[in-house]
N, C-alpha and C positions, 0 to 999 in steps of 0.2 A: 785062239791061241791061249793055252792054259798058263804058260809061264809069263808072269807080269813083273815089271820092275816095281819094287816096293820102295818108295821114296819117303823118308822121314821128314818132319817139319824142320824148317830152317831155324837158326843158322847152322852152317856146316863148317864153321871156322875153328881150327885148332888153336889153342892158346897155351903159352908156356906156364901160366899160373896153375898151381896145384892147391888142393885143399890144405895140405900142411903148410905151404908157403903163405897162404892167406891167413891161416890161423896164427902163424908166427908173427905176422905183421900186426894182428890184433893184440897179441900178447905184448909185443914191444910197445904198442900205443897205450896199453893199460898200465904197464909197469910203473911209470913215473907217479901216477896218481895213487896206485896201490902202495908204493914205497912211502910216499908222503903221508898216507893214512896211518901206516905202521909207525912212522916217526912221531906223528901227532898223538896217537893213542896207545903206543907202547908195544912191547913184545907179545902181549896177549892178543892184540889185533893181528899181528903177523901169524900167530899160532892158528887163529881162526881161518885166515886165508889159506895157509898151508894145509889145514885139515880138510877144507873144501876141495882143494885141488887134488891132494893125494887120494882122498876117498872117492872123488869122481873118477879118476883114472883107474883106481882099483876096482870099482863097481863095473866099469865098462870092460875091464880085462877079465873079470870073473864071469860076467854075462856071456862074453864070447867063448870062453872055455866051456861053460856049462851047456850052451846051445851049439857048440862045435862050429862056431862061425869064424871067419877070418878075423884076425886081430885088427882092430881099428884105432887102438890107442896112439898109433904113430901119426895119425892125422892131426893130433893136438886139439881136436874139437872138445874133448873132455876136459883138457886143461883150461881152455877158454871158458867153458861152462862153470867149472869150479872157481876160477878166478873172478868171474862176474858175480857169482853167488856170494863169495866171501866179501867182495867189495860192497855188496848190497846189505850186509848184515851189521847190526849195531856192534860196537866194540866190546860189549859185555856178554855176547851170545855164548852160551855153554858150547863146548866143543862137540858134545854128543848131538846137540841140536843141529850144528853145522853139518855133521856127517849124515844125519837124517835128511837134511836138505839136499845134499849131493845124491843120495839114493833116490829121492823123489825126482830130481832133475834128470839123472842118467837112466835109471831103470823105468820109472813110471811114465815120464813125459817123452823121453827120447827113444829108448830101446823097445818099449812095448808097442810103439807105433811104427817100428821098422828101422830105427836107427837114423843116422845123419841124413837129412834130406827128406824125411817122411814125417817128422814132428810138425804139428800144425800150430803150436804155440812155442814161444821162446822158453827153453828148459829152465834157465836161471830165474827168469821172472816168475814162471809157474811155481817153481820150488819156493821162492821167497813168499809168494802168496799162501802156499800150503803151510809154510812155517808160521806165517803171521796169523792164520786162522787157527792152527793147531796149538801153537805156543805163544799166545799174545803176551803172557807174563814175561817173556824173554825178548820180544821184538817190539812191543808197543809201549809208549809212555816214556816220560822224561827220565825215569829211573834206569833205563837201559842205555842211555847215551851219556857220554862224559865230556867234561871240559877238555879241550886240547891241551896237551903238555901237563896235565894234572897227574899223570901216572908216575909210578916209581919204577921198580924193576920189572915186574911182570904185568903191570897195568891194571888188572881187574881189582885186586884187593884194596889198593890205596888210590882211589880216584874220587873226583868230585863230579857228581851227576849234574847234568845240565840239559835243559830243554832245547830241542832243535829250533832253528829260526821259525820254521813253519808252525811248529807246535806252539811256540811262544806267541806268535801273532794270532793263531787260531783261538787260543785261550786268553787273549788280552793280557798276557804277561808282559809283553813289550810291543811297541809299535814299529812300523818300518823305519820311521825317522830315527829310532834308537839303534838301528843296525848299520854297521859300517860296510859299505860296498867293497872297500879295500880288503877287509877281513874275510868277507864272503868269497871274494875272488881268489884270495890266496889260500884259504882253507882254515882260518882261525875260528872255527865254529863247531858246534856239536852236530853229529850226523852219522850216517853209516860210514864204514871205514873208507871206502873208495869214492864217495860222492862229494867230499867236502872241498877239494881243491878244483874249482872251476877252471882255473888257469891251466893246470896240467891236463885236465880232461879235454879242454879245447885244443891244446897243443897236440895231444894224441889224435884227436879228430882230424886236425890239419894234416898230420902225418899219413893217416889213412886215405884222405882225399888226394894228397900228392902221389901216393903210391897207387891210386886208382882202385883201392879196395872197396871204397864206398863212394856214392855220390852225395853231394851236400843237400839234395832236395828234401829228404825227410827231416834231418836235423833243423834246417832253416825253417821249414814249414811248421814243424812241431814247436820250436822255441818262439818263432815269430808269432804264431797264433796265441800262445800264452802271453807274450809281451803286449800284443794289441788289445786282447780282452782285459788284461790286468790294467792297462792304461785307461781303458774306457770305463771300467767298473770300479776302479779304486781312486777316483778323484782326479784323473788326468795329471798324475804326478810321476815325473820321470824317475825320481829316486825310488819310489815305491815299486815301480815297474821293474827296475833293475834288481831290487832286493828279492822280489818274487821269482825272477828268472834264475838268479844265482843260488836260491835256496832249494833244499830238498834234492831229489835225485833227477831233476829235469835234464841237466847237461849229460850226466852219465847215461840215462835212459835214451835220450834223443840221439846221441852219437853212437853208442855201442850196442844197444839192444833193439831199438826200433828199426835199425838198419840191417838186422840179421837177414842173410840171403834167403833162408828157407821160409821165414815167416813174414816177409814183407813183399809188396807187389813187385812185379817185374818191369812194368812200364813206367816211364817218367810221370805221366799224368796220374797213374795209380799211386806212385810214391807221394805225389803232392796231396792227393786225396787222403792217403793214409796219414801223413804228417799232420794235416789240418784236423783230421778226426781225432788223432791222439791228443792234440792240443785242446780241442773242444771238451773232450771227456775229462781230461786232467783239470781244466779250469772249473768245470761244473762241480767236480768232486771237491776241489779246494775251496770254492766259493760257497757252495750250499750243502756239501756233504758233512758228515760227522768226522771224517778222517782229515787230517791236515794235508795229506799227500795223496795223489791219485795217478802218478806216473805208471806204476806197475799195472794197475787195473786198466788204464787206458790202452796200453800197448797190447795187453793180452786180449782185450775185447776187439781191438782192430785186427789182431792176428786172425781171429775167427772169421772176420769179414774179407780177408785177403783173397780167397778163391773167387768171391763175387766181384771184388774190385778188378781182379785180373781179367775176368770174363767180360766185364763191362767196358774196360779200357783197352782190350786187345786190339791191335792194329790189323785192319783188314788188308790182306795181300792185294796188290794192285791187279785189277782185272778179274778178281774172283767174284763169281756170282753164286747165288744160292743154289744148292743142289735140288733138283726136282725129284720127287719120289712118288710112287704109285700112279704114275702117268699124269700127275698134276703139274 
C-alpha cells in the first residue's frame, strides 16, 4: 500500500497562547524595571531604550519589505529584543551605537538565520556583546556609568560617573561590606539602565511565572549556582553572597534572557543543566576573568550547547525501541 499516514511528533495539543500574547507579557514584566532605570538615570536613558525599540522594529519592517516576506512586527518580538538591548546598555551610550546594536540583533542574529524561532543565540545578548567588542569606549569602564539621580534634564551632559558594584569590587575600589543590600535591591547603584532594580526585575519574573510564560527552573538554577559558589569561594559570608547576586546583570539575564524559548532547552532536566552551566561560567568569569561581569557570555555560550542538551535529555517515548537497519 503506497498511501501511508504521516504522523508528526507529539504533542498535538492546541493552546490559546500566541506569540504576540507571550511577547506582550514579557514587555509588561520588563516595563517596571525599564521605567525605574529611566527615572534613576534620566531622559537620555529613556531615549536609549526608545532608540533600540524603534530601530529594532524598523529594521525588521524593512527587512520583510525588501525580501518580500510577510510582516512579522505584529508579533512584538522585535519590541522585546529592542527593549532588552536598551536595558542592557549603559546610560551614556550614544544613540547611534544603540541603533547599530538593534541592527546587529534583528538583521545579523535573527533574520539572517531565518527569523523568529531559527536564531541559535539570544539576539539582544549577542548584540550587546558585539557592541562591547566593537565599541568598548562606550560600553566598558566606570566612565560610561553614572550615579543614580545625578542627572539634570537630559541626563548625559550633567552627570556624575560612578563604577558599578562589580567593577568596584573587581578593582578593589570598594569591598562587599561597603555595599548596601537594600540599595542594590531597590536600584540605587550604577549599572546598565534596566539591570539596577533587582526588586522590580524579580516582580516581573514572578509575573511571568504566574502567567506560565516561563518556568522558574533556569532562573533558580542560574542564580542559585552563583549564590552557592560565591558563598564557598568568598569566605562563607552571607552578606557578600547577596551583594554578588544582586550586582550586575544576573537577575535580568537569568529571568528574561536565559529563559528565551528559542535558545533554551525544552526539557526540565535540560533547563536545569542550562541554568547551572550559565551559573558556572558566570562565576568563573567573575572570579578569575579580567571582566567584572560574565552573564552575557555565559548565556550565549550555553545557547550554543542547547541542541546537544536537548538531544541528551530528550525523553524516550514509552515502548519505543531502536530501529534496525540493514538487516541488523
